[in-house]
C-alpha beads as a LAMMPS data file, in Angstrom:
LAMMPS data file: protein, C-alpha beads

322 atoms
321 bonds

1 atom types
1 bond types

-500.0 500.0 xlo xhi
-500.0 500.0 ylo yhi
-500.0 500.0 zlo zhi

Masses

1 110.0

Atoms # bond

1 1 1 0.031 0.056 0.209
2 1 1 3.036 1.988 0.512
3 1 1 4.015 4.666 3.735
4 1 1 0.710 4.421 6.092
5 1 1 0.971 8.202 7.446
6 1 1 -0.679 9.462 10.251
7 1 1 -1.216 13.209 10.941
8 1 1 -2.621 15.304 13.694
9 1 1 -2.316 18.492 15.075
10 1 1 -2.811 19.649 19.016
11 1 1 -2.726 23.013 20.540
12 1 1 0.078 22.554 22.045
13 1 1 1.276 24.194 18.811
14 1 1 3.560 21.096 17.926
15 1 1 2.771 19.408 14.714
16 1 1 4.148 16.351 13.560
17 1 1 3.223 13.786 10.221
18 1 1 4.094 10.061 11.423
19 1 1 4.896 7.451 8.633
20 1 1 4.116 4.453 11.305
21 1 1 5.414 2.226 8.081
22 1 1 8.926 3.195 8.347
23 1 1 8.919 5.195 11.500
24 1 1 9.768 8.243 9.820
25 1 1 8.676 11.478 11.369
26 1 1 7.368 15.017 9.076
27 1 1 8.337 17.972 11.533
28 1 1 7.590 18.460 14.230
29 1 1 7.044 22.311 13.496
30 1 1 5.860 24.605 15.956
31 1 1 3.302 27.238 15.005
32 1 1 0.403 29.255 17.068
33 1 1 -1.664 27.178 19.326
34 1 1 -4.926 28.943 18.014
35 1 1 -4.194 28.034 14.720
36 1 1 -7.145 25.961 12.619
37 1 1 -5.549 22.068 12.270
38 1 1 -6.366 22.634 8.352
39 1 1 -3.913 25.176 8.154
40 1 1 -0.858 23.741 9.516
41 1 1 2.334 23.839 7.911
42 1 1 2.184 19.932 6.393
43 1 1 1.706 20.421 2.958
44 1 1 -0.910 17.772 1.314
45 1 1 1.175 17.536 -2.018
46 1 1 3.980 16.297 0.239
47 1 1 2.135 13.167 0.407
48 1 1 3.645 10.650 -1.313
49 1 1 1.520 8.489 -4.216
50 1 1 0.434 5.252 -3.441
51 1 1 0.177 6.169 0.636
52 1 1 -2.512 5.792 3.212
53 1 1 -3.098 8.747 5.002
54 1 1 -4.976 8.578 8.383
55 1 1 -5.837 11.539 10.600
56 1 1 -8.539 12.507 13.512
57 1 1 -11.590 14.685 13.047
58 1 1 -9.694 17.494 13.419
59 1 1 -8.427 17.365 9.759
60 1 1 -11.964 16.061 8.115
61 1 1 -13.086 17.936 5.409
62 1 1 -14.103 17.207 1.738
63 1 1 -12.402 19.096 0.180
64 1 1 -9.288 18.204 1.706
65 1 1 -10.211 14.271 1.861
66 1 1 -10.423 15.353 -2.196
67 1 1 -7.328 16.507 -2.445
68 1 1 -5.627 13.889 -1.026
69 1 1 -7.603 10.932 -3.457
70 1 1 -7.356 13.181 -6.459
71 1 1 -4.068 15.132 -6.190
72 1 1 -3.764 19.039 -7.349
73 1 1 -3.782 20.577 -10.531
74 1 1 -0.451 19.543 -10.953
75 1 1 -0.312 16.291 -9.787
76 1 1 -2.871 14.481 -12.488
77 1 1 -1.141 10.906 -12.141
78 1 1 -1.185 11.051 -8.322
79 1 1 -3.438 8.126 -6.313
80 1 1 -3.465 8.576 -3.129
81 1 1 -5.573 7.016 -0.264
82 1 1 -7.048 8.012 3.096
83 1 1 -9.025 6.654 6.033
84 1 1 -11.052 8.583 8.433
85 1 1 -13.490 9.043 10.813
86 1 1 -17.347 10.834 9.207
87 1 1 -17.864 14.057 10.594
88 1 1 -21.685 14.390 11.610
89 1 1 -23.883 16.071 9.511
90 1 1 -21.282 15.316 6.268
91 1 1 -23.691 14.875 3.137
92 1 1 -23.360 11.277 1.681
93 1 1 -25.552 10.496 -1.879
94 1 1 -26.153 7.664 -3.736
95 1 1 -25.146 7.502 -7.536
96 1 1 -28.063 8.465 -8.691
97 1 1 -28.252 11.466 -6.237
98 1 1 -30.276 10.624 -3.315
99 1 1 -29.169 11.538 0.320
100 1 1 -28.238 8.281 1.999
101 1 1 -29.947 8.576 5.934
102 1 1 -27.821 7.102 8.220
103 1 1 -30.474 5.971 10.595
104 1 1 -31.759 3.931 7.615
105 1 1 -28.598 1.677 7.130
106 1 1 -26.623 1.611 10.936
107 1 1 -26.317 -1.453 12.657
108 1 1 -28.047 -2.443 15.252
109 1 1 -26.411 -5.352 16.870
110 1 1 -23.260 -4.655 18.772
111 1 1 -20.238 -5.891 17.114
112 1 1 -22.147 -6.149 13.563
113 1 1 -20.198 -4.537 10.753
114 1 1 -22.344 -2.851 7.799
115 1 1 -20.792 -1.296 4.164
116 1 1 -22.552 1.157 1.547
117 1 1 -20.543 2.622 -1.402
118 1 1 -21.262 6.279 -1.021
119 1 1 -20.334 9.570 -3.490
120 1 1 -19.457 12.098 -0.816
121 1 1 -20.235 15.592 -0.338
122 1 1 -22.740 17.822 -1.482
123 1 1 -20.939 18.106 -5.162
124 1 1 -21.260 14.067 -4.721
125 1 1 -17.661 13.756 -6.831
126 1 1 -15.488 11.356 -4.571
127 1 1 -16.820 7.947 -4.278
128 1 1 -16.008 6.421 -0.738
129 1 1 -16.407 3.234 1.498
130 1 1 -18.929 3.753 4.607
131 1 1 -18.219 1.314 7.249
132 1 1 -19.968 0.846 9.814
133 1 1 -19.600 -0.521 13.146
134 1 1 -21.792 -0.751 16.395
135 1 1 -19.741 -0.382 19.351
136 1 1 -20.760 -1.728 23.045
137 1 1 -22.624 0.497 25.174
138 1 1 -19.886 1.022 27.472
139 1 1 -17.880 2.708 25.194
140 1 1 -21.060 4.629 23.787
141 1 1 -21.182 5.742 27.157
142 1 1 -17.399 6.883 27.501
143 1 1 -17.520 8.629 23.901
144 1 1 -21.047 10.868 25.478
145 1 1 -19.593 11.720 28.367
146 1 1 -16.139 12.371 26.833
147 1 1 -18.126 14.989 23.712
148 1 1 -20.018 16.860 26.796
149 1 1 -17.046 17.058 28.856
150 1 1 -15.401 19.104 25.283
151 1 1 -18.393 20.987 25.036
152 1 1 -19.070 21.959 28.509
153 1 1 -15.612 23.448 28.276
154 1 1 -15.997 25.331 25.560
155 1 1 -19.200 27.099 26.827
156 1 1 -21.427 24.826 24.357
157 1 1 -24.108 22.633 24.018
158 1 1 -22.957 19.066 22.466
159 1 1 -24.854 18.645 19.510
160 1 1 -27.652 15.974 19.181
161 1 1 -26.744 14.115 16.521
162 1 1 -22.711 13.752 17.625
163 1 1 -24.519 11.975 21.141
164 1 1 -26.554 9.850 18.699
165 1 1 -23.554 8.780 16.569
166 1 1 -21.557 8.282 19.441
167 1 1 -23.093 4.212 19.392
168 1 1 -21.622 3.710 15.883
169 1 1 -17.989 3.992 14.706
170 1 1 -18.539 5.313 11.011
171 1 1 -15.135 5.034 8.610
172 1 1 -14.700 6.423 5.003
173 1 1 -12.279 5.374 2.963
174 1 1 -11.566 5.805 -0.650
175 1 1 -9.651 2.437 -0.392
176 1 1 -10.885 -0.442 -2.771
177 1 1 -12.250 -3.518 -1.349
178 1 1 -9.625 -5.995 -3.055
179 1 1 -6.922 -4.102 -1.296
180 1 1 -8.360 -3.348 2.412
181 1 1 -11.145 -5.632 3.851
182 1 1 -13.870 -4.285 5.926
183 1 1 -12.047 -5.426 8.894
184 1 1 -8.287 -4.167 8.022
185 1 1 -9.934 -0.569 7.376
186 1 1 -11.092 -0.145 11.029
187 1 1 -7.153 -1.750 12.179
188 1 1 -6.066 0.985 9.832
189 1 1 -7.785 3.167 11.810
190 1 1 -6.354 2.485 15.229
191 1 1 -3.200 2.972 13.914
192 1 1 -4.046 6.862 13.756
193 1 1 -3.444 6.738 17.818
194 1 1 0.191 5.667 17.490
195 1 1 1.528 9.206 17.298
196 1 1 -1.003 10.294 19.890
197 1 1 0.861 7.521 22.180
198 1 1 3.905 9.665 20.519
199 1 1 2.827 12.642 21.582
200 1 1 1.807 11.544 25.003
201 1 1 5.115 9.936 25.442
202 1 1 7.044 13.510 24.641
203 1 1 5.140 14.934 26.955
204 1 1 5.198 12.280 29.774
205 1 1 8.809 11.466 29.644
206 1 1 10.373 14.136 27.418
207 1 1 8.486 16.804 29.609
208 1 1 8.176 18.996 25.796
209 1 1 5.669 20.924 27.575
210 1 1 6.814 22.214 31.034
211 1 1 9.830 24.775 31.346
212 1 1 11.323 26.366 34.514
213 1 1 11.786 29.850 33.345
214 1 1 9.003 32.679 32.227
215 1 1 11.284 34.551 30.267
216 1 1 9.574 34.068 26.656
217 1 1 12.986 33.258 24.843
218 1 1 14.550 30.695 27.467
219 1 1 11.243 29.373 26.834
220 1 1 11.320 28.812 23.379
221 1 1 14.952 27.696 23.446
222 1 1 14.129 24.643 25.852
223 1 1 11.099 23.591 23.781
224 1 1 12.970 23.657 20.518
225 1 1 15.969 21.771 22.572
226 1 1 13.911 18.794 24.200
227 1 1 11.993 18.791 20.557
228 1 1 15.449 17.722 19.165
229 1 1 16.902 15.358 21.287
230 1 1 12.923 13.527 20.886
231 1 1 13.760 13.432 17.596
232 1 1 17.259 11.931 17.762
233 1 1 15.115 9.516 20.440
234 1 1 12.442 8.351 18.093
235 1 1 16.185 8.244 15.288
236 1 1 17.417 5.916 17.425
237 1 1 14.467 3.871 17.676
238 1 1 13.683 3.852 14.265
239 1 1 17.164 2.071 13.692
240 1 1 17.126 0.208 16.909
241 1 1 13.543 -1.703 16.770
242 1 1 11.285 -0.271 14.236
243 1 1 11.855 -3.733 12.555
244 1 1 9.723 -5.379 14.810
245 1 1 5.535 -4.988 14.649
246 1 1 5.718 -5.779 18.848
247 1 1 8.426 -2.840 19.306
248 1 1 6.888 -0.671 22.747
249 1 1 8.619 2.574 22.818
250 1 1 7.911 3.775 25.818
251 1 1 10.710 0.763 26.956
252 1 1 12.703 1.820 23.185
253 1 1 13.467 5.732 24.971
254 1 1 13.724 4.154 28.315
255 1 1 17.423 2.666 26.670
256 1 1 17.759 6.195 25.327
257 1 1 16.844 8.209 28.307
258 1 1 19.512 5.661 30.506
259 1 1 21.894 5.754 27.698
260 1 1 22.078 9.461 27.294
261 1 1 25.086 10.386 29.617
262 1 1 27.324 7.345 27.771
263 1 1 25.600 9.282 24.536
264 1 1 27.812 12.948 25.578
265 1 1 30.843 11.225 26.433
266 1 1 31.069 9.015 23.510
267 1 1 30.490 11.854 21.739
268 1 1 33.331 14.243 23.600
269 1 1 35.760 11.173 22.976
270 1 1 35.293 10.438 19.241
271 1 1 33.522 6.806 19.829
272 1 1 30.019 7.658 19.396
273 1 1 29.572 4.849 16.480
274 1 1 30.361 2.232 19.038
275 1 1 28.210 3.406 21.618
276 1 1 24.871 4.167 19.139
277 1 1 25.694 0.031 17.953
278 1 1 25.505 -0.845 21.691
279 1 1 22.328 0.699 22.177
280 1 1 20.774 -0.400 19.157
281 1 1 21.391 -4.064 20.192
282 1 1 20.021 -3.659 23.496
283 1 1 16.719 -1.875 22.019
284 1 1 16.573 -4.727 19.841
285 1 1 17.046 -7.631 22.622
286 1 1 14.226 -6.226 24.671
287 1 1 12.197 -3.557 23.892
288 1 1 8.758 -5.787 23.432
289 1 1 5.590 -5.134 24.113
290 1 1 3.896 -7.947 26.777
291 1 1 1.317 -9.677 24.994
292 1 1 -2.558 -9.505 26.093
293 1 1 -5.229 -11.669 25.901
294 1 1 -8.334 -9.539 27.228
295 1 1 -7.203 -6.490 25.443
296 1 1 -4.746 -7.081 22.945
297 1 1 -2.043 -4.556 21.542
298 1 1 -2.694 -2.945 17.446
299 1 1 0.694 -5.254 16.677
300 1 1 -1.277 -8.296 18.038
301 1 1 -4.000 -7.419 15.918
302 1 1 -1.716 -6.444 12.402
303 1 1 -0.606 -10.102 12.759
304 1 1 -3.441 -11.381 12.588
305 1 1 -5.685 -11.620 15.980
306 1 1 -9.415 -11.919 15.441
307 1 1 -10.825 -7.537 15.824
308 1 1 -13.226 -8.206 17.714
309 1 1 -14.333 -5.940 21.070
310 1 1 -13.631 -7.589 24.679
311 1 1 -15.811 -9.503 26.189
312 1 1 -15.749 -8.284 30.060
313 1 1 -15.497 -11.097 32.830
314 1 1 -18.414 -11.585 34.818
315 1 1 -17.660 -10.368 38.610
316 1 1 -17.613 -13.722 40.747
317 1 1 -19.922 -13.639 43.775
318 1 1 -17.400 -14.148 47.142
319 1 1 -19.232 -16.520 49.958
320 1 1 -18.125 -16.045 53.494
321 1 1 -17.530 -19.197 55.502
322 1 1 -19.967 -19.809 57.904

Bonds

1 1 1 2
2 1 2 3
3 1 3 4
4 1 4 5
5 1 5 6
6 1 6 7
7 1 7 8
8 1 8 9
9 1 9 10
10 1 10 11
11 1 11 12
12 1 12 13
13 1 13 14
14 1 14 15
15 1 15 16
16 1 16 17
17 1 17 18
18 1 18 19
19 1 19 20
20 1 20 21
21 1 21 22
22 1 22 23
23 1 23 24
24 1 24 25
25 1 25 26
26 1 26 27
27 1 27 28
28 1 28 29
29 1 29 30
30 1 30 31
31 1 31 32
32 1 32 33
33 1 33 34
34 1 34 35
35 1 35 36
36 1 36 37
37 1 37 38
38 1 38 39
39 1 39 40
40 1 40 41
41 1 41 42
42 1 42 43
43 1 43 44
44 1 44 45
45 1 45 46
46 1 46 47
47 1 47 48
48 1 48 49
49 1 49 50
50 1 50 51
51 1 51 52
52 1 52 53
53 1 53 54
54 1 54 55
55 1 55 56
56 1 56 57
57 1 57 58
58 1 58 59
59 1 59 60
60 1 60 61
61 1 61 62
62 1 62 63
63 1 63 64
64 1 64 65
65 1 65 66
66 1 66 67
67 1 67 68
68 1 68 69
69 1 69 70
70 1 70 71
71 1 71 72
72 1 72 73
73 1 73 74
74 1 74 75
75 1 75 76
76 1 76 77
77 1 77 78
78 1 78 79
79 1 79 80
80 1 80 81
81 1 81 82
82 1 82 83
83 1 83 84
84 1 84 85
85 1 85 86
86 1 86 87
87 1 87 88
88 1 88 89
89 1 89 90
90 1 90 91
91 1 91 92
92 1 92 93
93 1 93 94
94 1 94 95
95 1 95 96
96 1 96 97
97 1 97 98
98 1 98 99
99 1 99 100
100 1 100 101
101 1 101 102
102 1 102 103
103 1 103 104
104 1 104 105
105 1 105 106
106 1 106 107
107 1 107 108
108 1 108 109
109 1 109 110
110 1 110 111
111 1 111 112
112 1 112 113
113 1 113 114
114 1 114 115
115 1 115 116
116 1 116 117
117 1 117 118
118 1 118 119
119 1 119 120
120 1 120 121
121 1 121 122
122 1 122 123
123 1 123 124
124 1 124 125
125 1 125 126
126 1 126 127
127 1 127 128
128 1 128 129
129 1 129 130
130 1 130 131
131 1 131 132
132 1 132 133
133 1 133 134
134 1 134 135
135 1 135 136
136 1 136 137
137 1 137 138
138 1 138 139
139 1 139 140
140 1 140 141
141 1 141 142
142 1 142 143
143 1 143 144
144 1 144 145
145 1 145 146
146 1 146 147
147 1 147 148
148 1 148 149
149 1 149 150
150 1 150 151
151 1 151 152
152 1 152 153
153 1 153 154
154 1 154 155
155 1 155 156
156 1 156 157
157 1 157 158
158 1 158 159
159 1 159 160
160 1 160 161
161 1 161 162
162 1 162 163
163 1 163 164
164 1 164 165
165 1 165 166
166 1 166 167
167 1 167 168
168 1 168 169
169 1 169 170
170 1 170 171
171 1 171 172
172 1 172 173
173 1 173 174
174 1 174 175
175 1 175 176
176 1 176 177
177 1 177 178
178 1 178 179
179 1 179 180
180 1 180 181
181 1 181 182
182 1 182 183
183 1 183 184
184 1 184 185
185 1 185 186
186 1 186 187
187 1 187 188
188 1 188 189
189 1 189 190
190 1 190 191
191 1 191 192
192 1 192 193
193 1 193 194
194 1 194 195
195 1 195 196
196 1 196 197
197 1 197 198
198 1 198 199
199 1 199 200
200 1 200 201
201 1 201 202
202 1 202 203
203 1 203 204
204 1 204 205
205 1 205 206
206 1 206 207
207 1 207 208
208 1 208 209
209 1 209 210
210 1 210 211
211 1 211 212
212 1 212 213
213 1 213 214
214 1 214 215
215 1 215 216
216 1 216 217
217 1 217 218
218 1 218 219
219 1 219 220
220 1 220 221
221 1 221 222
222 1 222 223
223 1 223 224
224 1 224 225
225 1 225 226
226 1 226 227
227 1 227 228
228 1 228 229
229 1 229 230
230 1 230 231
231 1 231 232
232 1 232 233
233 1 233 234
234 1 234 235
235 1 235 236
236 1 236 237
237 1 237 238
238 1 238 239
239 1 239 240
240 1 240 241
241 1 241 242
242 1 242 243
243 1 243 244
244 1 244 245
245 1 245 246
246 1 246 247
247 1 247 248
248 1 248 249
249 1 249 250
250 1 250 251
251 1 251 252
252 1 252 253
253 1 253 254
254 1 254 255
255 1 255 256
256 1 256 257
257 1 257 258
258 1 258 259
259 1 259 260
260 1 260 261
261 1 261 262
262 1 262 263
263 1 263 264
264 1 264 265
265 1 265 266
266 1 266 267
267 1 267 268
268 1 268 269
269 1 269 270
270 1 270 271
271 1 271 272
272 1 272 273
273 1 273 274
274 1 274 275
275 1 275 276
276 1 276 277
277 1 277 278
278 1 278 279
279 1 279 280
280 1 280 281
281 1 281 282
282 1 282 283
283 1 283 284
284 1 284 285
285 1 285 286
286 1 286 287
287 1 287 288
288 1 288 289
289 1 289 290
290 1 290 291
291 1 291 292
292 1 292 293
293 1 293 294
294 1 294 295
295 1 295 296
296 1 296 297
297 1 297 298
298 1 298 299
299 1 299 300
300 1 300 301
301 1 301 302
302 1 302 303
303 1 303 304
304 1 304 305
305 1 305 306
306 1 306 307
307 1 307 308
308 1 308 309
309 1 309 310
310 1 310 311
311 1 311 312
312 1 312 313
313 1 313 314
314 1 314 315
315 1 315 316
316 1 316 317
317 1 317 318
318 1 318 319
319 1 319 320
320 1 320 321
321 1 321 322
């Protein structure tokens, strides 16, 4: 399929593209924290031919998805693909021009999956697959709680349609069925969280969103220094263990932090190459995710574990002895 890229942007004013297939970073870049996600510095025409683009709803837009799929005026032969969640109130039409009402086609049983073909947008120029999965009640309730929390923080009332659609995962894609099955599309959507986990790693352990000064230029200097360190860390992880689908970014980052002092000494002594090889060997020997049975890792799904919702174990009743 080519490169799988997940691009997200956060109010922390750090924008970054992530090639999940190879571990390469496109960025990061700093920008205004209140700037709209869609106007970030990562241009759509930089996406390579044949790539699969995965992004969150902050980057959703009919024109944007059309540009990804068909390229611009100077890219007539470009063919790229996308996997995106559905934005409420987006128009979906049949080939004959009739609007599709989701209420009439959404699956009603938990775990049931439905799929239809549709034309995206009012103009109806982009053919997409609409994949719909009914999620468990617990998942839907968590989503609604999150929607209400965000709306309350922004001083508005949550949209009723958005709350209603929380019962389903709805995905749009232009990837042909012969290249990705329905289950594979739902799995690909999970890959978007890999960049979220990367940002979490940078924030919690790289402290890129924390500083010890109140002077603007010192803060900027510290942010740039930490971002540079995180890029070097990702470069080492990419070289050390990216070929292993069960790699653990957290464990690999621990190796880099633990050996940071030795790296500085090796740089001073002109022995950097030997020290880097030792770090890479250490990553390849043990930085792996622990397999899980109840809630499998994304890597377990990628290598063949059936994509199903984990079943809750019934609570066991403990009776006292008399």
